[in-house]
N, C-alpha and C positions, 0 to 999 in steps of 0.2 A: 908733930905736924903731919897731916895726911899726905900721901904721895900725890904729886901733881900729875895730871894726865899729860902725855906727850902732845905737843901742839903742832899739827901738820898744816894749819891754816895759813893762807896768804892774806896779809892785810890789804884792804881796799886801797886803791891809789889815792893820794892826797889831791891830785889834780887830774881830772879826766872829764870827758863829756858826760852828759846825763845818762845816756844808755850804759856806758861802761861802768859808771859809778853805781847805778842801780843793780846791774848784774853782779858786780864785784861784791856788793853788800849781801845780795841774796846767796851767792856762793859761799861767802864767809859764814853766814848763818847755817847753811846746809852743812858745811864742814864742822862747825861747832857742834851741831847735833850728831854727826857721825862720830866725832871725838867722844861725846858723852856715852855713846853706845859701844865704843871699841873694846874688844877683848872680853865681852860678856857672853856667857853661855845662855842656853834657853831658859833655865831656871832663873837666872839673874835678870834677863830681859822681861820675865813675867812677874818680877817682884814689885809689889806696890809699896807706897809709903803711906801708912795709915794716917788719917782716916780715908784718904782717897783710894780709889781702885785703879788709878792711872798707873801704867807701867811704861817703861822705855820701849818695849816691843809693841805695845798698843799704840804708842805715840808714833813709832816708825811707820806702822801700817796706816795710821790716820794721816800722817804727812804725805804718804804716797797717794792716798785717796785725794787729798786736797790738791796736790800737784796735778793729778789726772783730771780732776773736776774742773779746775780753773783754766788749764791750758787746752786740754783736749775737748771737754764738753762745752764750757762756757765760751772760750775764745774761738775755737774752731766750729763749735756747734755740732759736734759729732756725738754719736751715742756712747754710753758708758762702755769702757773696756772691762775685760776680766781682770781680776776676780770680782770686780764691783757689779758688773751687769747681772750676775746670777744671784745677788743678795736680795732678800725680801726686806727692804729697808723699813717697810711699814711694820713688820713683825719684830725687827731688831734694829733700832736706830743707832745702837752702839756696836754693831757687828764687828767693825775693824778693831775696836778696842778689846772686845771680849774674845775674839778668835785668835788674836796674836799669840796667846800662850800656847796654842797648838802648833805654831809654826817654828821651824828651826831658825837659828840666827841667820843661816845662809839664805833660807827662803825669804825672811823679812828684809835682809839687806838687798836681795835680788829684786824684790818688789819695789823697794824704795829707790834703788839705783836706776832701775828701768824707768820709773816714773819721772825722776829728775832728768835723765837723759832725753826722754821724750819731750819734756817741757823745754829743755834747752834747744832742741831741734826746732820746735814750734816757734820759740822766741827768735832764734837765728833767722829763720825764714821770714818772719814778720818784719824784722828789722831791716831786711834787704828791700822791702817794699817801699813805695813812695811815702807812706804815712809814718813809718818808723814807730816811735812810741805812741803816736796818736792813732795808730790802727785800732779799729773798734772790734769788739767781740761780736760774734754772730748772735748769741743769746743776750736777751735784755735782763736787766735787774728785776728781781721780784718785788723789791721794795719801792723803787721809783722808776718812772718811765725813762728808758734810755739804755744804751749799751756801755760797756766798760772799755776804757782805753787800755792798751797794753801797759802803759805807764801805771795806771791804777792797779792792775793785776800784779805787777812786779812789786809795787809798794805794799800791797796787801800781803803778798807772800813773805816779804821781809818781816812784816808785823807778825804774821802767823808763826814763823820760825822763832822770832825774838821772844814771843810769849811762851812758846813751848820749850825753848832753851832754858828759860828760868825754871820751869818745872823739872826739866832734865837735870839741871844742876843739883837740885834737892834729892831727886830720886837716886842719882848716881852716888852721891855722897852717902846716902843711907845704905847702899848696897855694899860698898867696899871702902868707903872713906876717901876715895879719890876725888880730888877737886881740880878745878881749872876754869879759866874764863869761859 
């Protein structure tokens, strides 16, 4: 039987208000992703599971981009931050996935952790306002008219992590046989 990954996660509370529950589930999924990437070197973070080209390092950089996009750009309406602002997205739609192999584990974790910390600060501040989870994004949806509630963004982020954690399970097991929730 393969080794189990150590589990540093905190289970979401069984009884809490909506805001605490959403944030706890998002944190749980973030920690699940961190657990899947723990202890891996640059080569391992760049290792795909055929036939996909997806890697854990690429996924880490992608999730950092998603955090920055939804909280900083969409919710606050601010311009892209670096390293995203300098990317020619028209020329390379998969830049974050492709370039992650060039980044050290420390660089990838730093980009990821910085994006998560910024998202948490933005969420903290929004939740102290009068609208709480009903606070609306500055930017509107491209698909339908209207702005996103903070609640919608948090649920979407939980979905994003849950989907990618499924990918991360398979990739991690293919790298070293280690499994875990």
